[in-house]
Backbone as CSV, one residue per row, in Angstrom:
resi,resn,N_x,N_y,N_z,CA_x,CA_y,CA_z,C_x,C_y,C_z
1,MET,1.229,51.386,-29.360,1.660,52.713,-28.963,2.851,53.098,-29.836
2,LYS,2.799,54.323,-30.353,3.899,54.833,-31.170,4.661,55.885,-30.379
3,LYS,5.929,56.014,-30.697,6.808,56.969,-30.027,7.308,57.958,-31.087
4,TYR,7.208,59.246,-30.751,7.602,60.297,-31.677,8.609,61.231,-31.018
5,ALA,9.491,61.802,-31.832,10.423,62.829,-31.377,10.114,64.104,-32.154
6,ARG,9.959,65.221,-31.431,9.755,66.508,-32.101,11.122,67.142,-32.312
7,VAL,11.338,67.636,-33.522,12.610,68.258,-33.870,12.392,69.754,-34.081
8,VAL,13.177,70.559,-33.357,13.156,72.007,-33.479,14.601,72.476,-33.582
9,ASP,14.900,73.208,-34.642,16.255,73.729,-34.857,17.317,72.633,-34.790
10,GLY,17.007,71.474,-35.376,17.984,70.398,-35.456,18.204,69.612,-34.179
11,LYS,17.337,69.824,-33.186,17.470,69.116,-31.903,16.137,68.496,-31.509
12,VAL,16.207,67.376,-30.796,15.010,66.762,-30.237,14.638,67.556,-28.995
13,ASP,13.443,68.147,-29.014,13.038,68.928,-27.839,11.856,68.299,-27.113
14,ASN,11.299,67.200,-27.667,10.174,66.551,-27.011,10.090,65.119,-27.514
15,ILE,9.674,64.235,-26.639,9.412,62.834,-26.994,8.037,62.519,-26.445
16,TYR,7.204,61.915,-27.277,5.818,61.687,-26.874,5.355,60.334,-27.394
17,GLU,4.650,59.593,-26.541,4.098,58.297,-26.938,2.575,58.380,-26.928
18,THR,1.954,57.820,-27.961,0.510,57.886,-28.085,-0.001,56.767,-28.987
19,VAL,-1.260,56.419,-28.810,-1.908,55.475,-29.725,-2.592,56.237,-30.854
20,ASN,-2.756,57.549,-30.679,-3.380,58.389,-31.693,-2.352,58.835,-32.725
21,PRO,-2.797,59.234,-33.909,-1.864,59.877,-34.839,-1.308,61.139,-34.167
22,ILE,-0.044,61.407,-34.344,0.579,62.559,-33.688,-0.100,63.862,-34.095
23,SER,-0.669,63.896,-35.280,-1.365,65.098,-35.752,-2.637,65.382,-34.947
24,GLU,-3.144,64.389,-34.231,-4.297,64.607,-33.350,-3.871,65.126,-31.982
25,GLU,-2.608,64.996,-31.670,-2.091,65.410,-30.357,-1.460,66.809,-30.395
26,TYR,-0.827,67.155,-31.528,-0.080,68.403,-31.656,-0.421,69.083,-32.978
27,PRO,-0.173,70.386,-33.085,-0.440,71.087,-34.343,0.354,70.485,-35.511
28,ALA,-0.240,70.518,-36.676,0.354,69.904,-37.873,1.622,70.613,-38.334
29,ASP,1.842,71.850,-37.910,3.030,72.569,-38.368,4.296,72.183,-37.598
30,GLN,4.180,71.298,-36.626,5.354,70.839,-35.883,5.960,69.623,-36.577
31,LEU,7.269,69.486,-36.473,7.971,68.370,-37.106,8.155,67.236,-36.098
32,TRP,7.393,66.169,-36.309,7.460,64.985,-35.452,7.959,63.815,-36.282
33,ILE,8.915,63.066,-35.744,9.501,61.915,-36.415,9.088,60.666,-35.650
34,ASP,8.601,59.665,-36.364,8.242,58.393,-35.733,9.532,57.664,-35.355
35,VAL,9.735,57.453,-34.060,10.923,56.758,-33.563,10.520,55.519,-32.763
36,THR,9.360,54.965,-33.098,8.861,53.774,-32.414,9.933,52.684,-32.459
37,GLY,10.174,52.080,-31.323,11.170,51.017,-31.242,12.563,51.514,-30.902
38,SER,12.753,52.826,-30.901,14.061,53.383,-30.558,14.209,53.477,-29.047
39,SER,15.392,53.214,-28.571,15.660,53.337,-27.134,16.184,54.740,-26.847
40,SER,16.299,55.072,-25.567,16.824,56.383,-25.200,18.293,56.515,-25.575
41,ALA,18.969,55.410,-25.829,20.353,55.482,-26.294,20.400,55.916,-27.760
42,GLU,19.287,55.699,-28.490,19.249,56.039,-29.914,18.673,57.428,-30.174
43,VAL,17.682,57.835,-29.378,17.076,59.160,-29.534,16.587,59.616,-28.167
44,ASP,16.980,60.846,-27.804,16.632,61.353,-26.486,16.555,62.873,-26.551
45,TYR,16.059,63.477,-25.484,15.961,64.925,-25.407,17.309,65.574,-25.694
46,ASP,17.266,66.642,-26.473,18.431,67.454,-26.798,19.418,66.766,-27.746
47,TYR,19.061,65.605,-28.291,19.919,64.965,-29.285,19.873,65.771,-30.575
48,ASN,20.957,65.721,-31.328,20.987,66.304,-32.663,20.151,65.429,-33.578
49,ALA,19.398,66.060,-34.493,18.557,65.330,-35.440,18.969,65.737,-36.853
50,VAL,19.318,64.744,-37.674,19.802,65.018,-39.018,18.987,64.210,-40.021
51,ASN,18.483,64.904,-41.039,17.723,64.258,-42.102,18.624,64.139,-43.323
52,THR,18.940,62.908,-43.697,19.763,62.646,-44.862,18.928,61.879,-45.869
53,ASP,18.506,62.580,-46.913,17.691,61.969,-47.965,16.458,61.263,-47.411
54,GLY,15.774,61.901,-46.439,14.546,61.350,-45.876,14.751,60.369,-44.736
55,LEU,15.982,60.048,-44.413,16.286,59.130,-43.311,16.826,59.934,-42.135
56,TRP,16.123,59.844,-41.008,16.524,60.594,-39.823,17.516,59.813,-38.986
57,SER,18.520,60.524,-38.470,19.450,59.932,-37.509,19.571,60.902,-36.339
58,PHE,19.883,60.353,-35.190,19.949,61.138,-33.962,21.243,60.798,-33.246
59,ASN,21.863,61.812,-32.639,23.046,61.545,-31.822,23.156,62.592,-30.739
60,SER,23.850,62.211,-29.694,23.963,63.067,-28.519,25.094,64.066,-28.637
61,GLY,25.880,63.970,-29.679,27.053,64.824,-29.784,28.209,64.152,-29.071
62,PHE,28.731,63.128,-29.667,29.839,62.325,-29.140,30.770,63.202,-28.315
63,PRO,31.288,62.737,-27.197,31.296,61.359,-26.707,30.275,61.069,-25.621
64,TRP,29.400,61.997,-25.289,28.468,61.774,-24.185,27.267,60.992,-24.670
65,PRO,26.947,59.867,-24.023,25.850,59.030,-24.490,24.467,59.567,-24.146
66,GLN,24.384,60.491,-23.198,23.085,60.988,-22.778,23.231,62.424,-22.296
67,THR,22.297,63.266,-22.662,22.393,64.663,-22.258,21.953,64.831,-20.808
68,ALA,22.428,65.886,-20.190,22.062,66.162,-18.801,20.569,66.443,-18.686
69,LEU,20.020,67.154,-19.661,18.593,67.464,-19.633,17.760,66.186,-19.693
70,ALA,18.116,65.275,-20.574,17.375,64.020,-20.691,17.459,63.213,-19.399
71,GLU,18.620,63.147,-18.821,18.785,62.394,-17.574,17.980,63.040,-16.444
72,GLN,18.013,64.354,-16.367,17.251,65.068,-15.339,15.753,64.800,-15.508
73,MET,15.258,64.858,-16.743,13.843,64.604,-17.015,13.452,63.187,-16.613
74,ARG,14.264,62.227,-16.987,13.961,60.832,-16.700,13.928,60.572,-15.192
75,ILE,14.878,61.121,-14.475,14.943,60.929,-13.024,13.734,61.576,-12.339
76,GLU,13.438,62.828,-12.707,12.333,63.540,-12.060,10.995,62.884,-12.373
77,LYS,10.778,62.519,-13.619,9.514,61.883,-14.001,9.371,60.538,-13.282
78,GLY,10.428,59.761,-13.253,10.396,58.475,-12.577,10.150,58.605,-11.083
79,ARG,10.815,59.561,-10.470,10.659,59.783,-9.027,9.221,60.135,-8.680
80,ARG,8.654,61.055,-9.428,7.292,61.495,-9.153,6.278,60.376,-9.377
81,LEU,6.401,59.675,-10.487,5.433,58.628,-10.795,5.587,57.438,-9.849
82,ASP,6.811,57.054,-9.544,7.026,55.945,-8.614,6.404,56.230,-7.252
83,SER,6.530,57.461,-6.796,6.000,57.826,-5.490,4.492,57.626,-5.419
84,VAL,3.774,58.146,-6.388,2.318,58.036,-6.344,1.857,56.616,-6.647
85,MET,2.536,55.921,-7.533,2.147,54.546,-7.847,2.326,53.645,-6.618
86,THR,3.405,53.848,-5.895,3.646,53.076,-4.682,2.567,53.353,-3.647
87,GLN,2.203,54.605,-3.506,1.179,54.998,-2.531,-0.155,54.326,-2.851
88,VAL,-0.568,54.364,-4.100,-1.860,53.790,-4.479,-1.813,52.263,-4.439
89,ALA,-0.726,51.671,-4.926,-0.616,50.207,-4.930,-0.601,49.655,-3.510
90,SER,0.122,50.325,-2.612,0.226,49.816,-1.245,-1.096,49.921,-0.488
91,SER,-1.967,50.810,-0.908,-3.250,50.949,-0.226,-4.291,49.955,-0.739
92,GLY,-4.010,49.293,-1.848,-4.970,48.356,-2.418,-6.223,49.054,-2.926
93,LEU,-6.095,50.325,-3.235,-7.247,51.154,-3.582,-8.035,50.621,-4.777
94,GLN,-7.341,50.265,-5.845,-8.046,49.757,-7.023,-8.779,48.464,-6.691
95,PHE,-8.173,47.620,-5.880,-8.824,46.361,-5.495,-10.084,46.629,-4.672
96,LYS,-10.009,47.590,-3.749,-11.181,47.935,-2.946,-12.327,48.401,-3.841
97,VAL,-12.014,49.249,-4.807,-13.055,49.737,-5.714,-13.602,48.575,-6.542
98,ASP,-12.714,47.736,-7.085,-13.143,46.593,-7.898,-14.048,45.644,-7.115
99,LEU,-13.762,45.468,-5.841,-14.528,44.540,-5.011,-15.770,45.180,-4.384
100,GLY,-15.932,46.491,-4.598,-17.108,47.171,-4.067,-17.049,47.447,-2.580
101,VAL,-15.839,47.456,-2.003,-15.710,47.705,-0.562,-15.068,49.056,-0.259
102,ALA,-14.828,49.853,-1.288,-14.203,51.161,-1.082,-15.230,52.157,-0.569
103,THR,-14.752,53.053,0.288,-15.625,54.129,0.769,-15.775,55.158,-0.354
104,ALA,-16.699,56.078,-0.178,-16.895,57.144,-1.166,-15.622,57.983,-1.309
105,ALA,-14.957,58.219,-0.189,-13.712,58.993,-0.225,-12.624,58.248,-0.998
106,GLU,-12.543,56.926,-0.812,-11.546,56.129,-1.540,-11.860,56.101,-3.033
107,GLN,-13.139,56.003,-3.379,-13.525,56.024,-4.798,-13.160,57.367,-5.427
108,ALA,-13.435,58.450,-4.707,-13.112,59.790,-5.216,-11.600,59.955,-5.377
109,TYR,-10.833,59.425,-4.421,-9.372,59.529,-4.507,-8.856,58.762,-5.719
110,LEU,-9.410,57.591,-5.983,-8.951,56.809,-7.130,-9.220,57.562,-8.432
111,ILE,-10.363,58.207,-8.541,-10.657,59.008,-9.729,-9.659,60.166,-9.837
112,ALA,-9.392,60.830,-8.721,-8.416,61.927,-8.719,-7.028,61.419,-9.097
113,PHE,-6.681,60.231,-8.616,-5.391,59.636,-8.952,-5.300,59.367,-10.457
114,LYS,-6.368,58.840,-11.037,-6.365,58.562,-12.482,-6.256,59.855,-13.278
115,GLU,-6.927,60.912,-12.831,-6.821,62.216,-13.486,-5.389,62.742,-13.381
116,TYR,-4.757,62.529,-12.227,-3.358,62.921,-12.043,-2.468,62.187,-13.036
117,CYS,-2.678,60.882,-13.184,-1.860,60.090,-14.109,-1.998,60.587,-15.545
118,VAL,-3.218,60.929,-15.939,-3.432,61.466,-17.291,-2.703,62.802,-17.428
119,ALA,-2.842,63.680,-16.460,-2.152,64.972,-16.504,-0.645,64.777,-16.521
120,PHE,-0.168,63.786,-15.787,1.257,63.500,-15.725,1.795,63.110,-17.099
121,THR,1.023,62.310,-17.836,1.480,61.894,-19.171,1.388,63.021,-20.188
122,GLN,0.714,64.119,-19.827,0.541,65.236,-20.745,1.528,66.385,-20.514
123,VAL,2.473,66.249,-19.586,3.408,67.350,-19.335,4.186,67.714,-20.595
124,ASN,4.386,66.746,-21.486,5.096,67.006,-22.740,4.381,68.043,-23.596
125,LYS,3.098,68.264,-23.364,2.322,69.198,-24.178,2.398,70.635,-23.678
126,GLN,3.068,70.868,-22.572,3.183,72.223,-22.052,4.070,73.058,-22.979
127,PRO,3.714,74.325,-23.215,4.436,75.145,-24.185,5.935,75.286,-23.931
128,ALA,6.361,75.360,-22.688,7.779,75.566,-22.393,8.535,74.255,-22.132
129,PHE,7.864,73.115,-22.313,8.506,71.824,-22.090,9.678,71.668,-23.042
130,PRO,10.823,71.129,-22.631,11.168,70.566,-21.335,11.909,71.528,-20.407
131,LEU,12.104,72.765,-20.854,12.869,73.700,-20.039,12.129,74.172,-18.804
132,SER,10.806,74.195,-18.883,9.982,74.596,-17.754,8.776,73.688,-17.704
133,ILE,8.577,73.036,-16.585,7.483,72.077,-16.449,6.667,72.435,-15.214
134,VAL,5.361,72.444,-15.388,4.466,72.558,-14.242,3.929,71.158,-13.999
135,TRP,4.434,70.516,-12.970,4.027,69.152,-12.675,2.622,69.151,-12.066
136,PRO,1.808,68.155,-12.414,0.490,68.091,-11.793,0.630,67.870,-10.280
137,VAL,-0.373,68.323,-9.558,-0.357,68.217,-8.100,-0.970,66.884,-7.688
138,LEU,-0.295,66.196,-6.798,-0.813,64.938,-6.283,-2.158,65.156,-5.593
139,PRO,-3.087,64.229,-5.796,-4.376,64.372,-5.109,-4.221,64.203,-3.606
């Protein structure tokens, strides 16, 4: 999995992880920088992005180590995903389906849950992201 940062007007406005080439995920006219292996302390939402002779560097604008927008995004995304993951894990739903003992309703819910997870990972692709996000609805 590779991690990319999109740079717009000298700032990181999106971070996206994918196994596909970034050009298959987003239009080619967008500026995406491969930041695979970088932590959120090194590159994060709203960080300044500077290209010096082909080498990109990122900073939050000293002295703050993390922007408020990045922290808000991380908390909200984590809260939402943790909630649904806990719900599905505690029900043993995947195990029921794997063992062939799930009801039709449980099988349908698991499919809906997987669709939710895919939609959840795609919020970065929304046009107004990260300033405006339409979160997927829990099944």
